[in-house]
C-alpha positions in Angstrom: 25.5 -28.0 27.1 25.5 -28.8 30.9 23.2 -31.8 32.0 20.4 -29.6 33.5 19.5 -28.2 29.8 20.1 -32.7 28.4 17.3 -33.6 31.2 15.7 -30.2 30.0 15.4 -31.4 26.4 14.5 -34.9 27.0 11.2 -33.7 29.0 10.3 -31.6 26.1 11.2 -34.1 24.3 9.0 -36.4 25.7 6.0 -34.0 26.2 5.7 -34.0 22.8 6.4 -37.2 21.7 3.3 -38.0 24.0 1.1 -35.2 22.9 2.4 -36.8 18.8 0.8 -40.2 20.6 -2.1 -38.7 22.2 -2.9 -37.1 18.7 -2.4 -40.5 16.4 -4.8 -42.2 19.3 -7.7 -39.3 18.3 -7.7 -39.7 14.5 -7.6 -43.2 15.4 -11.1 -42.8 17.5 -12.0 -40.4 14.4 -11.7 -42.4 11.8 -13.3 -45.6 14.0 -15.9 -43.2 14.5 -16.6 -42.2 11.1 -16.4 -45.9 9.5 -19.4 -46.3 12.7 -21.6 -43.6 10.9 -20.7 -44.6 7.7 -23.3 -47.9 8.2 -26.2 -45.7 9.4 -29.1 -43.1 7.9 -28.8 -40.7 9.8 -27.5 -37.1 10.8 -25.6 -38.0 14.1 -24.3 -35.5 16.5 -21.1 -36.4 18.8 -19.4 -35.1 22.0 -16.7 -37.3 24.0 -14.9 -35.3 27.0 -12.1 -36.8 29.0 -12.5 -36.6 33.2 -10.3 -32.8 33.1 -12.5 -31.7 29.7 -8.6 -31.5 28.7 -9.2 -33.7 25.8 -12.3 -33.9 22.9 -13.4 -35.1 20.3 -17.0 -33.1 18.5 -19.0 -34.5 15.3 -21.9 -31.7 14.0 -20.9 -29.6 17.1 -22.9 -26.7 16.0 -26.1 -28.4 14.4 -29.2 -27.9 16.9 -30.6 -31.2 17.9 -34.0 -32.1 19.3 -33.7 -32.3 23.1 -36.6 -34.7 23.3 -36.4 -35.8 27.1 -32.6 -35.4 27.9 -33.7 -32.1 28.6 -35.4 -33.4 31.7 -32.0 -34.2 33.4 -31.7 -30.1 33.0 -35.2 -30.4 34.5 -33.5 -32.1 37.3 -31.0 -29.6 38.5 -33.2 -27.0 38.2 -35.6 -28.4 40.3 -32.7 -29.3 43.2 -31.2 -26.3 42.8 -35.0 -24.9 44.2 -34.5 -28.0 47.0 -30.9 -26.0 47.8 -31.9 -23.0 47.9 -35.3 -23.9 50.9 -38.1 -23.3 47.9 -38.9 -27.1 47.3 -38.4 -30.0 49.5 -37.6 -33.6 48.6 -40.6 -35.3 51.0 -43.0 -32.6 50.3 -46.2 -34.1 49.1 -46.6 -33.7 45.2 -50.0 -33.8 44.4 -50.1 -36.0 40.9 -54.5 -35.5 40.3 -56.6 -37.9 37.9 -57.0 -34.9 35.4 -53.1 -35.2 35.2 -52.8 -39.2 34.4 -56.0 -39.0 31.7 -53.5 -38.4 29.0 -51.2 -40.1 26.0 -48.8 -39.5 27.6 -45.8 -42.0 28.2 -45.9 -41.9 31.8 -44.9 -44.9 34.5 -46.7 -42.6 36.8 -50.0 -43.2 35.0 -49.3 -46.8 34.5 -49.4 -47.6 38.0 -52.0 -44.8 39.4 -54.8 -44.4 37.0 -56.9 -42.1 39.2 -53.3 -40.2 40.7 -51.9 -40.4 43.8 -49.9 -38.3 46.4 -45.9 -38.8 46.0 -43.0 -37.1 47.4 -41.4 -34.7 45.1 -38.2 -37.4 45.3 -40.2 -39.8 43.6 -41.7 -37.6 40.9 -38.2 -36.1 40.1 -36.8 -40.4 39.5 -39.9 -41.0 37.8 -39.7 -38.1 35.7 -35.2 -38.5 35.1 -34.9 -42.7 36.2 -37.6 -44.0 34.1 -38.3 -40.6 31.8 -41.7 -40.0 32.6 -43.8 -37.2 30.3 -46.4 -37.0 33.5 -43.7 -36.1 36.1 -41.7 -33.9 34.1 -44.6 -31.5 32.9 -45.5 -31.1 37.2 -42.1 -30.4 38.0 -42.3 -27.4 35.4 -45.7 -26.1 37.0 -43.2 -26.2 40.1 -41.0 -24.3 38.4 -43.3 -21.6 36.7 -42.6 -23.3 33.2 -40.0 -24.4 30.6 -38.7 -20.5 31.0 -37.8 -20.8 34.7 -35.6 -23.9 33.2 -34.1 -21.8 30.6 -33.5 -18.7 32.5 -31.6 -21.2 35.3 -29.2 -22.4 32.6 -28.8 -19.1 30.6 -28.5 -17.0 34.4 -25.2 -19.8 34.7 -24.0 -18.8 31.4 -24.6 -22.4 29.0 -25.8 -21.6 25.9 -26.7 -23.4 22.3 -30.2 -25.1 24.4 -33.6 -23.9 24.1 -36.2 -24.9 26.5 -39.4 -23.6 25.5 -42.2 -26.2 25.2 -43.6 -29.4 28.1 -43.7 -32.6 26.9 -47.6 -32.2 26.5 -47.7 -29.3 23.6 -44.6 -30.4 22.3 -45.5 -33.9 21.8 -48.6 -32.6 20.7 -47.6 -31.7 16.4 -44.0 -33.0 15.6 -42.5 -29.8 14.5 -43.0 -28.7 17.7 -40.1 -30.7 19.3 -38.1 -28.9 17.5 -38.1 -26.0 19.5 -36.7 -27.7 22.6 -32.6 -28.3 20.8 -29.2 -28.4 22.5 -25.7 -28.9 20.7 -23.4 -31.8 21.5 -21.2 -29.7 22.9 -23.8 -27.4 25.7 -24.8 -31.1 26.6 -21.2 -31.9 27.4 -20.6 -28.8 29.6 -23.1 -29.2 31.3 -22.5 -32.6 32.6 -19.4 -31.7 32.7 -20.6 -28.8 35.2 -22.7 -31.4 36.9 -20.2 -34.2 37.3 -17.3 -31.7 38.9 -19.9 -29.5 40.8 -17.1 -27.1 39.7 -19.9 -24.2 39.4 -21.3 -25.6 42.9 -24.1 -26.4 40.7 -26.2 -28.4 43.6 -25.1 -29.0 47.0 -23.2 -32.2 48.2 -26.9 -33.9 48.8 -28.3 -33.1 45.8 -25.8 -34.0 43.4 -25.7 -37.4 44.9 -29.4 -37.6 43.9 -28.7 -36.7 41.0 -25.9 -39.3 40.3 -27.9 -41.7 42.2 -31.4 -41.1 40.1 -29.0 -41.4 37.0 -27.5 -44.0 37.1 -30.8 -46.1 38.0 -31.6 -45.2 34.5 -34.1 -47.9 33.3 -34.5 -45.9 29.8 -32.5 -46.3 26.7 -29.9 -49.2 27.7 -29.1 -50.5 24.5 -27.6 -46.8 24.0 -24.1 -46.0 25.5 -24.5 -49.0 27.9 -25.2 -51.1 25.2 -21.7 -52.7 24.4 -19.8 -51.5 27.3 -18.7 -54.6 30.2 -21.2 -55.6 32.3 -21.4 -53.5 35.6 -19.6 -50.4 34.3 -21.5 -47.4 35.5 -22.9 -44.6 33.5 -25.4 -42.3 34.6 -26.8 -41.3 31.9 -30.2 -39.6 30.6 -32.0 -40.2 27.3 -34.7 -39.3 24.9 -36.6 -40.7 21.9 -39.0 -39.0 19.4 -40.9 -41.3 18.3 -41.1 -42.3 14.7 -43.0 -40.3 12.2 -45.9 -42.5 10.2 -45.7 -40.2 7.1 -42.3 -39.2 6.5 -40.6 -42.6 8.5 -37.8 -40.4 9.6 -37.3 -41.1 13.4 -36.5 -37.3 14.9 -34.5 -37.9 17.5 -32.7 -40.9 20.1 -31.0 -39.6 22.1 -28.3 -40.7 24.8 -26.1 -37.7 27.4 -23.8 -39.5 30.4 -20.7 -40.4 32.6 -19.2 -42.9 31.9 -16.5 -44.8 34.6 -13.3 -46.4 33.0 -11.9 -49.6 35.4 -8.5 -47.0 36.4 -11.4 -44.9 38.3 -11.8 -42.2 36.0 -14.6 -40.8 33.8 -15.6 -39.3 30.5 -18.7 -37.2 29.2 -20.3 -38.6 26.5 -23.1 -36.9 24.1 -24.5 -38.4 21.3 -27.3 -37.4 19.7 -29.3 -39.2 16.5 -31.8 -37.3 14.2 -33.1 -37.5 11.0 -33.0 -41.4 11.2 -34.2 -43.4 8.7 -33.4 -46.2 10.9 -35.6 -47.8 13.4 -34.8 -47.5 17.4 -32.7 -50.6 17.9 -30.5 -49.5 14.5 -30.5 -46.4 15.7 -29.3 -47.3 19.8 -27.1 -50.0 18.0 -25.0 -46.5 16.6 -25.0 -44.9 19.7 -23.6 -48.5 21.2 -20.8 -48.6 19.1 -19.2 -44.4 19.1 -19.9 -45.5 23.0 -17.9 -48.5 23.0 -15.3 -46.9 20.6 -14.6 -44.1 22.8 -14.8 -46.1 26.2 -11.4 -47.7 24.4 -10.0 -45.1 23.7 -9.8 -43.6 27.2 -9.1 -47.5 28.2 -5.8 -48.0 26.2 -4.4 -44.8 27.1 
């Protein structure tokens, strides 16, 4: 056997050894996550992918989890696509009427402008995504022609395993209606990846950066994916929350999806969706934070 053959065998051996090591590491991560999940009375779905989407860990991948406000990320992409196509403009004025803010829906716009206001589209998007404003959300849906238009956008792009059917105003009328808006953890991570890499050219560079900056500024659910990460870790994320059913004590959704930056400059994609939870929101949020930290430690150590 010549030296070239020996080198080839050594290279293959090292590759297999590395792959075996990665498999062992991921098995350890899965066990760590299983230990975390065992401490909580809830159904928890998880998707974790590395930067190039070649390494993943999925829990409850086929389950249909209630979207809640996570779908505002999807809505934001659809709206910015209209901006890129020249149909809408970020600086165009959007009238928020007094009737629109006469509502019980959660809305920082309502709180700040109880008599209504005219805002640029860019501000309505920021309120909707970074502050999870429900009034802003439904105004954006109306601009596009309703939730079906957002569903059609993602279906036309080839995405499945998501259902966007109802506005915030409609889904919050009755508890069971929220389940018409659903997703899987894998679907969320797939769209996060395609958005971040822009490999499908979902958005122009300008719109991509606008959404990135907006999601980095998310003010809701900072105790979830970001909760246990080192101070200063950059996370661009979108949260969702159903509230608690007063009759059953069950919380249908405590959600967070996001792109997490690592110390070496890489990122990873994470979706954690919590449903059928018997825990209070801070406890469900803690479960998300612990899973996020386990994933962060896994990728940081590699």
